[in-house]
Steps between C-alpha positions, in 0.01 A plus 500: 500500500665443839568830677206678336360773729121511522307762691138421573259791582232357728515223752153356483417164332619602148822658649591206722431250219715701258777514756496123535506467121806727467685330779431153357641624165826611673428872536581725793147630600395798714134569581373842580164498690342837584296373799661437835194311629417128500378412155372160614207675660382630154282331248229237521435169332649407162494190281775356288495210248620172660755444222657840562517425872684179433741676270575766762560235760725295261687825412545584865311825488265360762533226758277198489388593851323825396135427575228494234142379492473326158157425356414357155146618426335829424131525599267764364215617712217750489203584728172314411251761363241595761681315774824545703640153436795426277473335161796312350543596137802296393822329598828532311828317557738788575780410748652791692741533790363780723751665731540795733667802341698566822627148529600489138689831534668373819614183328641692198667755723680226687632354174609848380706557808838425331529854357465845652145611587472874578168614639355835615683695224267563203660504155473860372590426144693267271726610216772400253874523539723625212621141456151357443435377860230604737481720813262472796471818702380507857526761777838356604660520150540313181587137414604371160373177348511305179123433509227668700182299550196714555284299737349807661131453414256705295657831612844379380776765461685244284213475252544868404835391346355217300145618416455863600142621529332159550236531772236265641159505313207484743253223442210688662423251776659390832625193676441439871755264657486342840599213724281341765609238757398152384317469838229717343409189301438294811117562485499447126613137455379473136701803398803384691487153343473655153802728560710207621504371146409791275534868437174683440376761250176656617314700226256784570353789291786739412786294634632188662699377799781244531556300821774259608687384809862606562751424775510743791806657653486265801609146425204278410250789487296593194308800373218543261613740222271681266501745213166664411465702179222759447436859396521772762171573682288782349578725799867495406473580134599875542870568440689460823203348694633235738414128474531301821669162509212402727255538216577140405272404784211673328578318174497172684168570676342619180620232254647192666328183608421522873783276625769689296353836594521408867867402464602812324269756648527392862829320516785656695753609244875474556567730201299699256572737223352668187681559174386660170568259216737624229745365251779594264773335293836628373592454137826331600610376847874577463718768354864433588620556769141508653255221545149498639344219705174445677257789518761741372475331161125449475201496737228261408152501636482267800254262323814338340654419842830579342657785709737291712498217235632725233764647734624144579497402133688823418770390747531154349530661151769738631708209632471311172589812300805572709624142473444482126662832406858621469420861587265701719346668199439162336333366814269796515399469134432128549284583806303770319428277206331247730336716771372796290257278310387322818418828675295618205311156484410515868376861492276407199376193692417709807302750293290218345437344844400839637245540223327165556534481881434857605416750226238291314416215737269214379182385671702291746213288651382396151840349415612132509821323419471559121429870539792546747742318269382715208552817707842382595597423143376844386721664758802286419464558126747233411761592759603310819437553871560254769175617660303324224680169461230254396335758272828538308540124463151476337568767244 
């Protein structure tokens, strides 16, 4: 496979990871990134399974010096009925390695630096050559490749060649994301101590929030990252009505225990965003000479914490497939056999999690460890998720 030409559409996490995979397998890789800005400023907190992190370091996708804030325990909380204090519902052993999206991208970008990286020229389209190869078209012309990797997100132009007509399916609810300086926890020592060793799921009527510490951009600094899921406010149900990212402060004041409400509602945010939750999956993730990776192949609901994780796993699979195959087409078929099923599994898991954690929430304060474990097993439905480690071991 030496001398194989791979063009990657998209230079974010999925694209950089795919570029590393191709280069490690001996290919000549070129990345086409539409943005000319600094991608490290995008995104918020993410979590990855510790075994995957170790595999990426061992495979030289990441350096061991990329900061993470590993914790081993998941703590479930709710507000005590009639009071503003927090009630602990359950604890599960669920090790994760939280990290900063920007720092992860920066680390991958540095390792993908061996090939060409073109930015600021959006890919207009991709096509086939008469000989069975692939073309990438940008404003400055065409380039021919043996394989084109579509790592260009949910609006992928590459996906139209592999699975035309596939579009995101709205879930009907939203996710508010944010980061707050860890200094905001200074006046909340109990919450800070909890977050030093655990990540937190806070249930409330009609939704839930997830909280964890991540490294900040400055060396040694940390941020509190959150993702809060709920339906849009009644005032924004009309088509086209705006929903403010700041509405999360109202959710916190209305539903959170007092200490958590104060952190989220009054804390000084370093970043905040609002996204509609949606998902989709393609029937097959590759159709030679095109291959889909990351969100171009499937978008799962964020409850699965698998956006960046799946993109990284896609890259590892691509490298294995290239090394194990004698032709580009064979490598893509091998990749599709493995990753198509995984995308479908994660989308189904995300939908089940959405039902039990947002669409039909339980009476959170009435729950204890047995009820939380039963809820988790119902959502898993026999499948695996690193977010529910100890529950899976007790199945």
